[in-house]
N, C-alpha and C positions, 0 to 999 in steps of 0.2 A: 504494499500500500504506499503510495506517494501522495503527499499533500502539497498543493501549490496555492499561494496567496499572491494575487497580482493586481494591486491598485494602480490606476493611471489617471493623471490630471491632464486635461487638454484645454487649450485656449485658442480660439479662432477669431479672425477678424476679416470682414469683407469678402467672405465666400461661403458657400453652402456646404454643410457637412452634417450628416445624420449624427445624433438623433434630432437635431433642430434645424429648421430651414428659415427661420424668421428673425430670431434675436441676433443682434450684432452690436458689439462683439459678444462672443458666447464663451462661457466658462462652465465646464462640467467635469465630473469625476465618475469613473466606472471602476468596479472591482470584480475580478473573477476569482472565485474560490473553487478549485477543482480537486476532486479526490480520484486518483487513478489506482485501480486495483487489477491485479492479474493473478491467475492461478495456473501454474504450468505443471503438466505431467510429462511423461516420457514422449508421447506422440500427439499431444494436443494441449491447447491452452484456452483460457477464457479471459477476455480483456474487457474492462469496464471503466469508463471515464465519465463521472457525473459532475456537472458544473452548475454553479449558481452565479448569476451576474447581477450586481446591484448598480443602480444609476443614481447619482446626485446631480441636480441641475438647478439653474437659477429660478425656474418656475416651480420647482418642487424641492425645497431645501431639505425636507426629510427624504431619506433614501426610499427608493422603490425597486421592486424586483423587476429586472429587465427580462430574465429568463431563468427557469430551472429546467435542465435538459440533460440528456445523455449526449456527450460529444462522441463517444464511441461505446459500442456494446456488441462484441462479436465473439464467435467461436472459431478457432483455427486448428487445423491438423498440423503436425510437425513431423515431417519425414525428411529424408536426405535431400531430394531434389524436386519434389512435387508436393505442394501444399494447397489447401482450400481454406478460404476465409469467408465466413457467412455472418452477415449482420450489418450494423451501422459502423462505418469505418472511415477514417481520414484517408485521402489519396493524394500522394505527391509523386508526380511522374516527371522524369527528366529534370529540367531546370525550373519547373513550376509555372511555366508560361501559360499552359492550357489546363493543367490540373495541379492544384496546390491545396495543402491543408490550412492555408491562411494563418500562419502562426502568430502574426502580430494582432490580428483581430481578436477581441476578447472571446467571441463565440467560436472562432475557428470555422472550418468548413468540413462537412462530412457527407457521405452518400450511403445509401442502403442497398444491399444486394449481395452478390456472390463474387468472389475473386479467386481465380485459378492461377497459381504461381509455379513456374518452372524455372529452375536455375541450373547452370552448368559452369564449367571452368571459365569460358569466355563470353557467355551470353546469358540473358534472362528474358523470359517471355511471360507477360501477364495478360490474362483475359478477364474482363469484367462484364457482368450483366447487372445493371442497376435500375432502380425504379423510384418513383415518388408516389406518395399517397396523400390523403387529406390529413394535414396536421392540425392539431388544435390551435386556437388563437387566444387562449387564456393569457398568454404572455406576449410581450412585444416581439414580433417576428424579426425585427432588426437584429436581435441577439440570439436567434436560433441558428444552429450549425447546418440546418437542412432547408430552411424556408426559402432560401434564394435559388434553389434548384427548380427550374421551371419545366424540365422535361417530363414526359410520361414514362418513357423507357430510354435507357442509354446502354449502348454496347461499345466497349473499348478494347483495343488490342495494343499493347505496348511491348516493343521488341528492342533490346539493347545488346550490342555486340562490341567487345573490347579487343582490339588487335594488340599484338606484342610490340608494335613499332610506334606507339603513341597515338594512333588513330582510334577513335570510337565512333559508333553510329547508333542513333536512336530513331526508331520509327514509331509513329503514333497514328492510329487510325480510329476514328470515332464516328459513331452513328447515333444521333439522338432523335427521338420521336416525340413531337409535340401534339397536344390535343387542344383545340379551340373550345373553351368551356361553353360558349354561346351556341355554336353550330354543331359541335361534336366532331368536326372534321379533324383528321390527323395529317400531320406534315412531317416528312423526314428530311434531315439535314446530315450531310457527311462532311467530315474534316479529315484530310489525309496529308501527311508530310513527315518531316523529321528533322534531325539535327546531326551534323557532322562536327567533330572537334579534333584538334590535333595539339599535342603538348610536346614542346621541345625545350629542355632546360628551363629558362625563365619566361619563355614565350608560350602563349596559348591563343589558338585561333578557333573560331566557331562560326557556323552558318546555320541559321534556323529558318525553315520555310514551310508554308502550308498552303493548300488549296481548300476552299470551302464551297460546297455546291449542294444542290437539292432545292429545298423550300425553307423559308423562314417560318417562325412560329405564327406569322400572320398569313402564310400561304403564298408569299411572293417567290418568284423564281430567283434563285440565288447562284451567283458565281463571284467569289471573292478570294483574296490572297493575303498572306502575311509573310514578311521578309525581315530577317535580322542578322546582319553581320557584326562581329565583335572581335577585337584584338585586346589581349591582356598582357601586361608586362609586370613582373614581380622583382622589385628591388629588395635589399635587406631591410630598408626603412619605409617602403611604400609599395602599394599595388595600384597600378593604373589600368583602367578599362575604358576603351574608346569604341563606340559602336553607334548603331542607329536602329530604330524600328520603323517599319513602314506597314501601316494597317490600312488596307484599301477601303475606299468609300465610293459614294455614288456620283457619277457624272451628271451634269446638269440636264443633258438630253436623255437621260435614262427613262424608259417607260415606267408608269406608276406601279405596274404589277411586277417589276423586277427590282433586284437589289444587288449591289456590288460591295456592300458593307460587311467586313469581316468581324465576327464575334469572337472574342478571346476565351470563350467557353467558361471554364470553372477554375481559372488561374487567378493570380493576384496581379494587380496593376501597379501598386506602389513600388514594387521591386524593380519595375522597368520604366514606368512613366511618372515617377516622382512621388515622394512621400505624402504630398498634399492631396493626392487622389482627385486632382482637378479633372483628369480624364480617366474614368474608371468604368463607366457604363457605355458600351459600344452597341449601336451607333449613336445613342442619344446625346452623349456629352460632346460629340464632335459634329452635331447637326447632320449626321449621315454622310459627311464629306471626307472621312478618312483622316488619318493622323500620320505625320512624319516627325519623328522624335530623335534627332541626333543627341548623344549624351557623352559625358565624360565623368567617370567615377574615380575618386582618389581616396585610398584608405591608408592610414598611418598608425601602425602599432607603436604607441609611445613607451609602454612597459608591457610586461606579461599580463597585467591586470587592466590596463587602460588603453583604449584606442579611439581615434577620431576619424571621421569620414566626411567628405564633402562631395555632393553630387551636383552636376550641372546639366540642365535640360533646355533645349530649344524646341518649341512646338510650332508646327505648321499644319494647316489643312492640306490634304492631298489635292482637293478641288475647292475653289473659292465658295464661301457662303454668299448669300444674297441679302442686300439691305431691303428696307421697306419699299424702295422704288424699283426693286428687281435688278439692281446693279450689283456686279461682283465687288466684294470687299477683298482686301489683301489677305493672303494665306497665312502670314505670320501671326501667331496667336499670343506668344509671350515667352518669358524666360523664368525658369524656376531654379532655385538653389536650396539644397537640403544640407544642413550641418547637423551632425549627430555625434554624441559621445557615448561610449559603452565602458562601464566600470564593473569589474567582477572582483570585489575584495576577498570573498571566500567562494568556495565551489557552489554552495547552495544559494547564493545571493547575486543578483544581477541588477544593475541600475542603468537605465537608458534615459538620455535627455536628447531632444532634437529641437531645432528651430528651422522652419522653412518659410520662404517667401516667394511670391509669384508676382512678376511685373507684367501687366496686361498690355495688349494693344487694343485699339478701338474695335477690332473684330470680335473681341470677347463679349461685347454687348449683345451679340446675336446667339450666345450660348448660355445655358442655364446654370452657370457655376459661380461667376464673379458678380457681386452685387453692383459695384461701381468700378468700371474698367480704368478710371482715371486715378484710382487710389491703389496703394500697395495691399495685396492680400497676404496674410501670413497665418501660420499655425505653429503651435509649440506644445510639447508634451513632456511630462516626467513620469516614468514608469519604473516601478520596483517589483521585482519578481523574486519571491522567496519560496524555494521548493526543498522539501526534505523527505526522507524515507521514514515512514512511521512504523511499518511492519515489514520484516524480512525473515521468513522462516523456511527451513528445509527439513524434510522428513526422510 
């Protein structure tokens, strides 16, 4: 049994961030209390993570329960090379771009279904069949680990192969089936692609690309793509990552019943598009016009317990937005800088502090994230995570 206490204080100004979309500036506190339990036998295990999330905010000075929920609850077999996992489970595939357990979010992200896992010396292959059901709404769905999953059924195959010469290859193929609650119609969407990477001494190169096709959840004919090249160089005193993301969007001449907007599925956006999550819901947060995001990440380990990181982002629409007169506006949306500190004084305790700011262009007045594009938007947080082992017995 492991117990984790994780309070976090956040302060935002001049942009919209759940759980509040109207108060500015906005100050609130959340705390996650999680009890993780597992029982392991020779050829099977049972895993259970139950969590309670409290919220304190300006409109409700007394604490309120944001959610009481199982983050994970599954049964898994344990054999040499083939295992089966059944139940609610977190899923982290590859670099987390399309499937992530969302570790920074207090609620995390999980899915329900079955996972078949095959491992060998050089490769691993996972197959998932997942589903959603009607979840109760007694607690705020913003803090549920499963409420954000909109598919009816989801099938996933993830294959990873590691060569001996520094190359590795990851293939990810996804098919999600949506159901329109009003009409009862069902629409299928496929996402197929992968990532190659190469490591040589202090250098690291990767290329990530996907195609998305089929139908959107609204029934529109879909053809979209995602592209991400990146280079990383590691010094003794710093790690630099230079790359870009291209998330496709809709051309102006596109028919109303078609879409070219890529959806990043069930991954995390802050890890790739900035800590402030200005662009997190695709295609809504970019007006359906796609996103081009060149970035530079710089990490500096100051001591074995303290590190600092600075991330730089430029944001552009792939295709221009339209103003009220139907004229194109410029594609450049703004610049974001994320500064963060991580301090681990002891193994059980981690302290994180971050300050992020976003400088907008006038084009942001046409998107639903920044309240006043002429003012600086910023966000800051302080989070403490204390985790300890409460019970550890062997028979």
